[in-house]
C-alpha beads as a LAMMPS data file, in Angstrom:
LAMMPS data file: protein, C-alpha beads

221 atoms
220 bonds

1 atom types
1 bond types

-500.0 500.0 xlo xhi
-500.0 500.0 ylo yhi
-500.0 500.0 zlo zhi

Masses

1 110.0

Atoms # bond

1 1 1 -40.641 -406.644 -283.871
2 1 1 -38.730 -403.970 -285.783
3 1 1 -35.044 -404.537 -286.440
4 1 1 -32.555 -402.167 -284.852
5 1 1 -30.864 -399.701 -287.204
6 1 1 -27.745 -397.713 -286.356
7 1 1 -26.535 -394.293 -287.537
8 1 1 -29.582 -393.249 -289.525
9 1 1 -29.543 -389.784 -291.087
10 1 1 -30.387 -387.104 -288.536
11 1 1 -29.557 -389.320 -285.558
12 1 1 -25.838 -388.491 -285.260
13 1 1 -26.440 -386.345 -282.188
14 1 1 -23.977 -384.322 -280.128
15 1 1 -23.985 -381.538 -277.535
16 1 1 -21.670 -378.536 -277.505
17 1 1 -21.127 -374.996 -276.278
18 1 1 -22.341 -372.945 -273.341
19 1 1 -24.237 -369.662 -273.625
20 1 1 -26.987 -367.476 -272.146
21 1 1 -25.743 -367.780 -268.573
22 1 1 -27.993 -366.175 -265.956
23 1 1 -27.220 -365.709 -262.260
24 1 1 -30.101 -365.792 -259.777
25 1 1 -29.037 -364.748 -256.250
26 1 1 -31.283 -366.236 -253.572
27 1 1 -33.235 -363.376 -252.021
28 1 1 -32.892 -363.405 -248.226
29 1 1 -36.382 -362.031 -247.571
30 1 1 -38.691 -364.304 -249.567
31 1 1 -36.171 -367.092 -250.379
32 1 1 -36.828 -366.891 -254.132
33 1 1 -34.389 -366.944 -257.043
34 1 1 -35.486 -363.607 -258.458
35 1 1 -33.688 -360.580 -259.895
36 1 1 -31.725 -362.647 -262.407
37 1 1 -28.810 -360.958 -264.183
38 1 1 -26.976 -361.887 -267.378
39 1 1 -23.606 -363.588 -266.868
40 1 1 -21.383 -362.254 -269.638
41 1 1 -18.067 -363.969 -270.346
42 1 1 -19.191 -367.428 -269.222
43 1 1 -16.793 -369.933 -270.815
44 1 1 -17.629 -373.263 -269.215
45 1 1 -19.747 -375.178 -266.721
46 1 1 -18.492 -378.630 -265.758
47 1 1 -21.113 -380.693 -263.980
48 1 1 -19.535 -383.045 -261.424
49 1 1 -21.976 -385.371 -259.656
50 1 1 -20.516 -387.378 -256.782
51 1 1 -21.661 -390.046 -254.379
52 1 1 -24.022 -392.832 -255.506
53 1 1 -21.267 -395.236 -254.502
54 1 1 -21.906 -398.865 -253.771
55 1 1 -21.138 -400.382 -250.357
56 1 1 -21.396 -404.194 -250.474
57 1 1 -23.006 -406.008 -247.561
58 1 1 -22.140 -409.687 -246.948
59 1 1 -24.085 -412.382 -245.132
60 1 1 -23.931 -416.185 -245.088
61 1 1 -20.519 -415.979 -246.763
62 1 1 -21.997 -414.354 -249.891
63 1 1 -22.664 -410.863 -251.163
64 1 1 -26.069 -410.062 -249.673
65 1 1 -26.839 -406.647 -251.217
66 1 1 -25.429 -403.269 -252.244
67 1 1 -26.186 -400.099 -250.316
68 1 1 -25.969 -396.931 -252.431
69 1 1 -24.824 -393.653 -250.923
70 1 1 -26.719 -390.445 -251.664
71 1 1 -25.774 -388.624 -254.865
72 1 1 -24.543 -385.031 -254.669
73 1 1 -24.477 -382.483 -257.494
74 1 1 -21.456 -380.233 -257.903
75 1 1 -20.047 -378.124 -260.715
76 1 1 -17.185 -375.888 -261.778
77 1 1 -17.958 -372.508 -263.337
78 1 1 -15.368 -370.799 -265.544
79 1 1 -15.619 -367.266 -266.903
80 1 1 -13.628 -364.255 -268.028
81 1 1 -15.781 -362.002 -265.861
82 1 1 -18.831 -362.146 -263.620
83 1 1 -21.779 -359.948 -262.679
84 1 1 -21.396 -357.508 -259.789
85 1 1 -24.189 -359.422 -258.044
86 1 1 -21.956 -362.506 -257.893
87 1 1 -19.645 -360.717 -255.464
88 1 1 -21.923 -361.612 -252.534
89 1 1 -21.884 -365.238 -253.730
90 1 1 -18.073 -365.139 -253.890
91 1 1 -17.555 -363.874 -250.340
92 1 1 -17.224 -360.154 -251.129
93 1 1 -19.117 -357.194 -249.722
94 1 1 -19.057 -353.520 -250.698
95 1 1 -18.117 -351.160 -247.869
96 1 1 -18.080 -348.106 -250.137
97 1 1 -18.647 -347.336 -253.807
98 1 1 -15.925 -349.228 -255.672
99 1 1 -14.474 -350.727 -252.463
100 1 1 -15.021 -354.420 -251.696
101 1 1 -13.744 -356.650 -248.908
102 1 1 -13.371 -360.430 -248.956
103 1 1 -13.808 -363.346 -246.524
104 1 1 -17.503 -362.611 -246.018
105 1 1 -20.469 -364.990 -245.943
106 1 1 -21.174 -366.594 -249.305
107 1 1 -24.737 -366.214 -250.535
108 1 1 -26.641 -369.058 -252.177
109 1 1 -27.494 -368.661 -255.855
110 1 1 -29.141 -370.377 -258.802
111 1 1 -27.780 -370.605 -262.321
112 1 1 -29.216 -371.158 -265.787
113 1 1 -27.236 -371.768 -268.946
114 1 1 -27.802 -373.215 -272.389
115 1 1 -25.968 -375.820 -274.468
116 1 1 -26.475 -376.518 -278.170
117 1 1 -27.740 -379.803 -279.599
118 1 1 -26.445 -380.750 -283.027
119 1 1 -26.797 -383.577 -285.512
120 1 1 -25.479 -384.543 -288.929
121 1 1 -28.228 -382.762 -290.888
122 1 1 -28.996 -379.566 -288.922
123 1 1 -25.595 -378.920 -287.352
124 1 1 -25.773 -376.988 -284.072
125 1 1 -29.204 -375.612 -285.016
126 1 1 -30.899 -378.933 -284.245
127 1 1 -31.934 -377.772 -280.763
128 1 1 -30.670 -376.863 -277.316
129 1 1 -30.852 -377.783 -273.643
130 1 1 -31.595 -375.448 -270.769
131 1 1 -29.691 -376.342 -267.604
132 1 1 -31.002 -375.067 -264.256
133 1 1 -29.015 -375.323 -261.014
134 1 1 -30.437 -374.688 -257.538
135 1 1 -28.988 -374.177 -254.064
136 1 1 -25.469 -373.420 -255.300
137 1 1 -22.613 -372.196 -253.128
138 1 1 -19.265 -371.119 -254.602
139 1 1 -15.983 -372.080 -252.931
140 1 1 -12.970 -369.713 -252.836
141 1 1 -10.850 -369.909 -255.977
142 1 1 -7.447 -368.801 -257.193
143 1 1 -7.007 -365.649 -259.258
144 1 1 -3.727 -365.668 -261.138
145 1 1 -2.544 -362.177 -262.124
146 1 1 0.388 -361.977 -264.543
147 1 1 2.281 -359.208 -266.288
148 1 1 1.216 -358.248 -269.811
149 1 1 3.696 -359.603 -272.343
150 1 1 3.939 -360.367 -276.070
151 1 1 1.478 -363.271 -275.611
152 1 1 -1.262 -361.675 -273.511
153 1 1 -4.007 -363.810 -271.988
154 1 1 -7.187 -362.732 -270.234
155 1 1 -7.558 -363.936 -266.646
156 1 1 -9.923 -366.903 -266.327
157 1 1 -11.905 -367.132 -263.114
158 1 1 -13.017 -370.507 -261.810
159 1 1 -15.282 -371.550 -258.934
160 1 1 -16.029 -374.966 -257.507
161 1 1 -19.729 -375.161 -256.703
162 1 1 -21.569 -377.379 -254.243
163 1 1 -25.353 -377.567 -253.990
164 1 1 -28.245 -378.204 -251.642
165 1 1 -31.170 -379.909 -253.425
166 1 1 -34.696 -378.497 -253.539
167 1 1 -37.907 -380.485 -253.164
168 1 1 -39.637 -382.180 -256.118
169 1 1 -43.085 -383.627 -255.490
170 1 1 -43.091 -387.402 -256.061
171 1 1 -39.306 -387.595 -256.485
172 1 1 -36.146 -387.221 -254.462
173 1 1 -34.884 -383.618 -254.012
174 1 1 -32.683 -382.334 -256.831
175 1 1 -30.218 -379.523 -257.501
176 1 1 -30.277 -379.748 -261.305
177 1 1 -32.925 -379.760 -264.034
178 1 1 -32.420 -380.109 -267.802
179 1 1 -35.002 -379.113 -270.432
180 1 1 -34.586 -380.466 -273.988
181 1 1 -35.976 -378.173 -276.706
182 1 1 -36.406 -381.100 -279.115
183 1 1 -38.863 -382.743 -276.707
184 1 1 -40.742 -379.736 -275.294
185 1 1 -43.185 -377.715 -277.365
186 1 1 -42.127 -374.288 -278.618
187 1 1 -45.088 -372.686 -276.811
188 1 1 -44.028 -374.107 -273.433
189 1 1 -40.388 -373.175 -274.025
190 1 1 -41.397 -369.604 -274.833
191 1 1 -43.371 -369.387 -271.585
192 1 1 -40.446 -370.770 -269.580
193 1 1 -37.849 -368.526 -271.207
194 1 1 -40.023 -365.474 -270.549
195 1 1 -39.629 -366.312 -266.859
196 1 1 -35.921 -367.189 -267.017
197 1 1 -34.864 -364.207 -269.132
198 1 1 -37.693 -361.744 -268.476
199 1 1 -39.995 -359.944 -270.894
200 1 1 -42.518 -357.098 -270.944
201 1 1 -45.258 -359.357 -269.572
202 1 1 -43.228 -360.931 -266.741
203 1 1 -43.482 -358.015 -264.302
204 1 1 -41.184 -359.543 -261.688
205 1 1 -38.224 -359.655 -264.074
206 1 1 -35.951 -362.645 -264.741
207 1 1 -36.263 -365.366 -262.097
208 1 1 -35.527 -369.048 -261.626
209 1 1 -38.715 -371.095 -261.123
210 1 1 -38.609 -374.017 -258.716
211 1 1 -39.372 -377.543 -259.992
212 1 1 -43.015 -377.366 -258.864
213 1 1 -43.585 -374.368 -261.153
214 1 1 -41.649 -376.050 -263.971
215 1 1 -44.080 -378.973 -263.806
216 1 1 -46.961 -376.513 -264.100
217 1 1 -45.397 -374.902 -267.173
218 1 1 -44.053 -377.985 -268.970
219 1 1 -46.402 -380.677 -267.682
220 1 1 -45.739 -384.136 -266.269
221 1 1 -44.609 -387.322 -268.023

Bonds

1 1 1 2
2 1 2 3
3 1 3 4
4 1 4 5
5 1 5 6
6 1 6 7
7 1 7 8
8 1 8 9
9 1 9 10
10 1 10 11
11 1 11 12
12 1 12 13
13 1 13 14
14 1 14 15
15 1 15 16
16 1 16 17
17 1 17 18
18 1 18 19
19 1 19 20
20 1 20 21
21 1 21 22
22 1 22 23
23 1 23 24
24 1 24 25
25 1 25 26
26 1 26 27
27 1 27 28
28 1 28 29
29 1 29 30
30 1 30 31
31 1 31 32
32 1 32 33
33 1 33 34
34 1 34 35
35 1 35 36
36 1 36 37
37 1 37 38
38 1 38 39
39 1 39 40
40 1 40 41
41 1 41 42
42 1 42 43
43 1 43 44
44 1 44 45
45 1 45 46
46 1 46 47
47 1 47 48
48 1 48 49
49 1 49 50
50 1 50 51
51 1 51 52
52 1 52 53
53 1 53 54
54 1 54 55
55 1 55 56
56 1 56 57
57 1 57 58
58 1 58 59
59 1 59 60
60 1 60 61
61 1 61 62
62 1 62 63
63 1 63 64
64 1 64 65
65 1 65 66
66 1 66 67
67 1 67 68
68 1 68 69
69 1 69 70
70 1 70 71
71 1 71 72
72 1 72 73
73 1 73 74
74 1 74 75
75 1 75 76
76 1 76 77
77 1 77 78
78 1 78 79
79 1 79 80
80 1 80 81
81 1 81 82
82 1 82 83
83 1 83 84
84 1 84 85
85 1 85 86
86 1 86 87
87 1 87 88
88 1 88 89
89 1 89 90
90 1 90 91
91 1 91 92
92 1 92 93
93 1 93 94
94 1 94 95
95 1 95 96
96 1 96 97
97 1 97 98
98 1 98 99
99 1 99 100
100 1 100 101
101 1 101 102
102 1 102 103
103 1 103 104
104 1 104 105
105 1 105 106
106 1 106 107
107 1 107 108
108 1 108 109
109 1 109 110
110 1 110 111
111 1 111 112
112 1 112 113
113 1 113 114
114 1 114 115
115 1 115 116
116 1 116 117
117 1 117 118
118 1 118 119
119 1 119 120
120 1 120 121
121 1 121 122
122 1 122 123
123 1 123 124
124 1 124 125
125 1 125 126
126 1 126 127
127 1 127 128
128 1 128 129
129 1 129 130
130 1 130 131
131 1 131 132
132 1 132 133
133 1 133 134
134 1 134 135
135 1 135 136
136 1 136 137
137 1 137 138
138 1 138 139
139 1 139 140
140 1 140 141
141 1 141 142
142 1 142 143
143 1 143 144
144 1 144 145
145 1 145 146
146 1 146 147
147 1 147 148
148 1 148 149
149 1 149 150
150 1 150 151
151 1 151 152
152 1 152 153
153 1 153 154
154 1 154 155
155 1 155 156
156 1 156 157
157 1 157 158
158 1 158 159
159 1 159 160
160 1 160 161
161 1 161 162
162 1 162 163
163 1 163 164
164 1 164 165
165 1 165 166
166 1 166 167
167 1 167 168
168 1 168 169
169 1 169 170
170 1 170 171
171 1 171 172
172 1 172 173
173 1 173 174
174 1 174 175
175 1 175 176
176 1 176 177
177 1 177 178
178 1 178 179
179 1 179 180
180 1 180 181
181 1 181 182
182 1 182 183
183 1 183 184
184 1 184 185
185 1 185 186
186 1 186 187
187 1 187 188
188 1 188 189
189 1 189 190
190 1 190 191
191 1 191 192
192 1 192 193
193 1 193 194
194 1 194 195
195 1 195 196
196 1 196 197
197 1 197 198
198 1 198 199
199 1 199 200
200 1 200 201
201 1 201 202
202 1 202 203
203 1 203 204
204 1 204 205
205 1 205 206
206 1 206 207
207 1 207 208
208 1 208 209
209 1 209 210
210 1 210 211
211 1 211 212
212 1 212 213
213 1 213 214
214 1 214 215
215 1 215 216
216 1 216 217
217 1 217 218
218 1 218 219
219 1 219 220
220 1 220 221
């Protein structure tokens, strides 16, 4: 049996950054995450799973077993700006050109973003992870407007997001998927990113594939 070795060269791994955000509003007609749009000004996505809490059950004066509650996926999105298409997801609706009203129904959306993988030899060019979120709904958030002064700051928008999981054959439903570029072939990543970001071949434009299609593209374990 090989002996364990710690901190070998190239294995000092870390994850950083957030980039290439894409919003995918859920289309009401065919219930697909199509017509993706670039999310400029995205500054942070904080993933906040909840649930999966243990409830002890006692019998015969001893701890008999633990019952685990269902796990929920939530997140917080932060940005300096957002696409016009996000207005419907944020409870806004246009009643005229340039005129929007609030307190409307909030549309479901999907989200994709990318984080960088680094190590001690390649830096942040070691690889990246693609993060896909499904069934997201944004909660109302504060917008703090302040006077311009000698220390100006851009307004940061923030939304708490809850999710409804989608089906995954052979597994429990999920609202989040992560793809690691250091473990998936470049050919399969190229095919997936052509769907996520769009290209000349992908006639339908940028869209968010469901897990069943991801399995077809990437393959199973």
